[in-house]
C-alpha positions in Angstrom: 89.0 42.1 -48.2 86.4 39.6 -47.0 87.2 36.0 -46.5 86.6 33.9 -49.6 85.8 30.5 -48.2 83.3 29.2 -50.7 83.7 25.6 -51.8 86.3 25.2 -54.5 83.9 24.0 -57.1 81.7 27.2 -56.7 84.6 29.7 -56.7 85.1 31.7 -59.8 88.5 31.9 -61.3 90.7 34.6 -60.0 93.4 36.6 -61.8 96.0 37.1 -59.1 97.7 39.9 -61.0 94.6 42.0 -60.7 92.7 40.8 -57.7 95.6 40.9 -55.2 95.4 44.7 -55.2 92.0 45.0 -53.7 91.1 41.5 -52.6 94.2 40.0 -51.0 92.2 37.5 -48.8 90.2 36.2 -51.8 93.3 35.9 -53.9 95.2 34.2 -51.1 92.4 31.6 -50.6 92.4 30.9 -54.3 96.2 30.5 -54.4 96.1 28.1 -51.4 93.3 25.9 -52.6 93.7 26.1 -56.4 97.3 26.7 -57.3 100.6 24.7 -57.0 103.9 25.7 -55.5 105.3 25.9 -59.0 102.7 28.5 -60.0 103.6 30.4 -56.8 107.3 30.4 -57.8 106.4 31.7 -61.2 104.4 34.6 -59.7 107.1 35.6 -57.3 109.8 35.3 -60.0 107.9 37.8 -62.2 107.2 40.1 -59.3 110.8 40.0 -57.9 112.1 41.2 -61.3 110.6 44.6 -60.3 112.2 44.2 -56.8 115.7 43.5 -58.2 115.4 46.4 -60.7 114.4 48.9 -58.0 117.3 47.6 -55.9 119.6 49.0 -58.6 119.3 52.4 -57.0 122.8 53.5 -55.7 124.3 50.1 -56.9 127.6 51.8 -57.6 129.5 48.6 -58.1 127.4 47.8 -61.2 127.7 51.2 -62.9 130.3 50.1 -65.4 128.3 47.1 -66.5 126.3 47.0 -69.7 122.6 47.7 -69.2 121.8 44.5 -71.1 124.1 42.5 -68.8 122.5 44.1 -65.7 119.1 43.2 -67.1 120.1 39.5 -67.6 121.6 39.5 -64.1 118.3 40.8 -62.7 116.3 38.2 -64.6 118.5 35.4 -63.2 118.6 36.8 -59.7 114.9 37.5 -59.4 113.6 33.9 -59.0 116.5 33.0 -56.7 115.9 36.0 -54.5 112.2 35.4 -54.6 112.4 31.8 -53.4 114.8 32.6 -50.6 113.0 35.7 -49.4 109.5 34.1 -49.6 110.7 30.9 -47.9 112.2 32.8 -45.0 109.1 35.1 -44.8 106.8 32.2 -44.8 108.7 30.5 -42.1 108.6 33.5 -39.8 104.9 34.2 -40.5 104.1 30.5 -39.9 106.0 30.4 -36.6 104.8 33.7 -35.2 101.3 33.2 -36.5 101.1 30.2 -34.1 101.3 32.6 -31.2 97.9 33.8 -32.2 96.5 30.3 -32.8 96.9 30.6 -36.6 95.9 27.5 -38.5 97.8 28.0 -41.7 100.5 25.5 -42.9 103.9 26.5 -44.1 102.8 25.7 -47.7 99.8 28.0 -47.2 102.0 30.9 -46.2 104.5 30.2 -48.9 101.8 30.2 -51.6 100.1 33.3 -50.1 103.2 35.3 -49.7 104.3 34.7 -53.3 101.6 37.3 -54.1 103.4 40.1 -52.3 105.7 40.6 -55.3 103.0 41.2 -57.8 102.6 45.0 -57.1 106.3 45.4 -57.9 105.5 44.4 -61.5 104.3 47.9 -62.3 107.8 49.2 -61.5 109.5 47.1 -64.2 108.9 49.4 -67.2 109.9 52.5 -65.3 113.2 51.1 -64.1 114.0 49.5 -67.4 113.6 52.9 -69.1 115.7 54.5 -66.3 118.4 51.8 -66.7 118.8 52.1 -70.4 118.5 55.9 -70.7 120.3 57.2 -67.6 122.1 54.4 -65.7 124.5 56.9 -64.0 121.6 58.7 -62.3 120.1 55.3 -61.3 123.2 53.6 -59.8 125.7 56.4 -58.9 124.9 57.8 -55.4 127.2 60.7 -56.1 125.3 61.7 -59.3 124.9 65.5 -59.4 123.6 66.0 -63.0 119.9 66.5 -64.0 117.7 63.5 -63.4 115.4 62.2 -66.1 111.8 63.4 -66.2 110.5 60.1 -64.9 112.7 60.1 -61.8 110.0 61.3 -59.4 107.4 59.1 -60.9 109.5 56.0 -60.4 110.4 57.0 -56.8 106.9 57.9 -55.8 105.5 54.8 -57.4 108.1 52.7 -55.6 107.0 54.1 -52.2 103.3 53.5 -53.0 104.0 49.9 -54.1 106.1 49.2 -51.0 103.4 50.5 -48.6 100.6 48.7 -50.5 102.7 45.5 -50.5 102.8 45.6 -46.6 99.0 46.1 -46.6 98.6 43.1 -48.9 100.9 41.0 -46.7 98.7 41.6 -43.6 95.7 40.4 -45.5 97.5 37.4 -46.8 98.7 36.3 -43.4 95.2 36.9 -41.9 93.6 34.7 -44.5 96.3 31.9 -44.5 96.2 31.7 -40.7 92.4 32.5 -40.4 93.1 35.3 -37.8 92.0 38.9 -37.6 93.9 41.6 -39.4 95.3 43.1 -36.2 96.8 39.7 -35.2 98.2 39.4 -38.7 99.8 42.8 -38.4 101.4 41.8 -35.1 102.6 38.6 -36.7 104.4 40.8 -39.2 105.5 43.5 -36.7 106.9 41.4 -33.8 109.6 39.5 -35.8 110.5 42.8 -37.6 111.2 44.4 -34.2 113.1 41.4 -33.0 115.3 41.3 -36.1 115.8 45.0 -35.9 117.0 44.7 -32.3 119.3 41.8 -33.2 120.8 43.8 -36.1 121.5 46.8 -33.8 123.2 44.5 -31.2 125.2 42.9 -34.0 126.4 46.3 -35.3 127.3 47.4 -31.7 129.3 44.2 -31.2 131.1 44.6 -34.4 132.0 48.1 -33.6 133.3 47.0 -30.2 135.4 44.2 -31.8 136.7 46.6 -34.4 137.6 49.2 -31.7 139.4 46.5 -29.6 141.3 45.4 -32.7 142.4 48.9 -33.5 143.4 49.5 -29.9 145.7 46.5 -30.0 147.5 47.6 -33.1 
C-alpha cells in the first residue's frame, strides 16, 4: 500500500478492478491523476449493483415482485445510490480530513472513494443466483424453510467484502489527503461516531414525542 507518486508519464496503466484489492493507494493516485469524474461514476455504478443486490436481504416489501423487475430496479438504483452515497462520503472525508491537514480536494476524494464499490462486484453473481432461485429465503425475514446451498457462501463473502472495503477506504483517504493511515482511519471514525450519536438522539426525541402524543390521546 505504498504511495504511488511517480510522474504521470512514467506510471504504468493500472486496472482498478484488480489493483484496488491490494494496492488502494496506488490505484487512488491513478484515479486522481489519470481518470475523469465520468469514469469514477461508471466504476461506482458497477460496484453499487453488488451493494443494491446485497441490500435485498430481508426486503419483505419486494417479495411479490418479479425477479426480473427487481433486477431492473437494482440496475437503475445502483448509479443513483452510488453518486449520492459517494458524494456525501467524499464531502465528509474532505471536511474531516482538513482537521489533520489533509491536502486532498473534494474531486480527489470523490474519484478515490468511487473505488470502494469495486469489491462488491464479486457479490453480484451470488445474489443474482439467490434472487432467481430462492427469492423467499433472500427477502422474507420470516422465512423458515431450508436455505439454498450457497447461502453461507454469500453471507460470509458479504462480511469479508464489507470489512475489506473499510480497509480500502482508509488507504484511499490516506492517499487522497496525503496523511498517515491512522489519521485516515480517524477521518473515517470520527464522523461515524458523530452520526451515530446524532441518530441515537433523534431516536430518543422521536420516542419522547410519540410518548407525549399517545399520552394526550
